[in-house]
C-alpha positions in Angstrom: -24.1 30.3 -0.8 -21.7 33.0 -0.3 -18.5 32.6 -1.3 -16.9 32.4 1.8 -19.5 29.3 2.7 -18.7 27.6 -0.7 -14.9 27.4 0.7 -15.3 26.1 3.7 -17.6 23.7 2.6 -14.8 22.9 -0.3 -12.6 22.3 3.1 -14.5 20.2 4.8 -13.9 17.2 2.1 -9.8 17.7 2.2 -8.6 15.7 3.7 -6.0 17.8 5.9 -8.9 20.3 7.1 -11.1 17.1 8.0 -10.1 17.2 11.8 -11.0 21.2 12.3 -14.5 22.6 13.1 -16.3 25.4 11.5 -15.0 28.2 12.9 -11.4 27.3 11.9 -12.4 26.4 8.6 -14.3 30.0 8.4 -11.4 31.9 9.7 -8.8 29.9 7.1 -11.0 30.1 4.1 -11.4 34.0 5.0 -7.7 34.1 5.3 -7.1 32.7 2.1 -7.0 34.2 -0.7 -9.8 33.1 -3.8 -7.5 32.3 -7.3 -8.6 31.6 -10.4 -6.4 30.6 -12.9 -6.9 29.4 -17.0 -6.3 26.6 -19.0 -2.6 26.2 -19.7 -2.0 29.9 -17.3 1.4 28.7 -14.4 0.1 28.5 -11.0 3.4 28.4 -9.4 6.9 27.2 -11.5 9.7 24.9 -10.1 12.6 26.7 -8.1 10.6 29.8 -8.0 10.2 30.4 -3.6 7.9 28.1 -1.6 5.2 31.5 -0.3 2.2 29.1 -0.3 0.1 26.6 -1.1 -3.4 25.7 -2.8 -6.1 24.1 -2.2 -8.2 23.2 -5.3 -11.5 24.0 -5.5 -12.5 23.7 -8.7 -10.7 22.0 -12.0 -7.7 20.5 -13.2 -3.9 21.4 -12.7 -0.8 19.5 -14.2 2.6 18.7 -12.0 5.5 19.2 -14.0 9.1 18.4 -13.2 11.6 20.1 -16.0 14.1 17.7 -17.1 17.2 18.0 -19.7 14.5 16.2 -22.8 11.9 18.4 -21.7 8.7 19.2 -19.4 7.1 15.8 -17.2 4.0 15.4 -16.5 3.9 13.7 -12.9 0.6 13.7 -11.5 -2.9 15.5 -12.1 -5.0 17.2 -9.4 -8.4 17.9 -9.1 -10.8 19.4 -6.4 -9.8 19.0 -3.0 -6.3 17.8 -3.7 -3.5 20.4 -1.5 -0.2 21.5 -3.7 2.8 23.3 -2.9 3.1 22.6 0.7 6.2 20.7 0.9 8.4 23.4 -0.4 6.7 25.4 2.9 7.0 23.0 5.2 10.3 22.5 4.2 11.7 26.3 2.9 12.9 25.0 -0.2 12.5 26.4 -3.4 9.6 24.7 -5.3 9.9 21.4 -6.6 7.4 21.2 -9.3 5.5 23.7 -11.5 1.8 23.1 -11.6 0.2 24.6 -14.4 -4.4 24.5 -14.7 -5.6 22.5 -17.5 -8.9 23.6 -17.6 -10.6 26.4 -15.8 -8.6 26.6 -12.3 -10.4 28.3 -9.0 -8.0 27.5 -6.1 -7.5 28.9 -2.4 -4.1 30.4 -1.9 -3.2 30.2 1.4 0.4 31.7 2.5 3.0 30.2 4.7 2.4 31.4 7.6 -0.8 30.6 8.4 -0.3 27.3 7.0 2.4 26.9 9.8 0.4 28.8 12.2 -3.0 26.0 12.3 0.1 22.7 11.5 1.2 23.9 14.9 -2.2 24.6 16.5 -3.7 21.4 15.0 -1.6 18.3 15.4 -3.6 16.4 13.8 -3.4 18.1 10.0 0.1 17.6 11.0 -0.4 13.6 11.1 -2.7 14.2 7.6 -0.1 16.2 5.9 3.0 13.6 7.2 0.8 11.0 5.8 0.3 12.4 2.1 3.6 13.4 1.8 4.8 9.7 2.6 2.0 8.4 -0.1 3.2 10.8 -2.9 6.9 9.7 -2.2 5.6 6.0 -2.0 4.7 6.8 -5.2 7.4 8.7 -6.7 9.8 5.8 -5.8 7.6 2.5 -7.4 7.1 4.9 -10.4 11.1 5.9 -10.3 12.2 1.6 -9.7 9.8 1.0 -12.3 11.5 3.4 -14.8 15.0 2.0 -13.9 14.1 -2.0 -14.4 12.9 -0.9 -17.7 15.5 1.5 -18.8 18.0 -1.9 -17.4 15.9 -4.0 -19.3 
């Protein structure tokens, strides 16, 4: 199977892209850049410009936030996970650092390409909105749990 066909197959399994037909997935895979990272290599840093989002094709990555006490891991990502979209959508700097925890293969989707696909395919926008809302819900629950622990 060609690299493009493999990338299209992985994109088909990403919830964000499940509503796209094969030709559109192929176009997305063709316009994206395949990137590889070694263990502990940084994909992007907290505070850096949000110029793209990434789909994880294989491997594992950690999402970390910088705090006065040091970096804290807040999530682990694996195959078909999508990261970096919040900064692209909000046009703000990266809210976290993402680091490869194993050999990592990704597709880098540029800001303009992602925005264009969201404009042309409303179903993608809805799926992305739901995913961001679920992340916010998990984060809020975790913050509430930690606050309750700190107060007791």
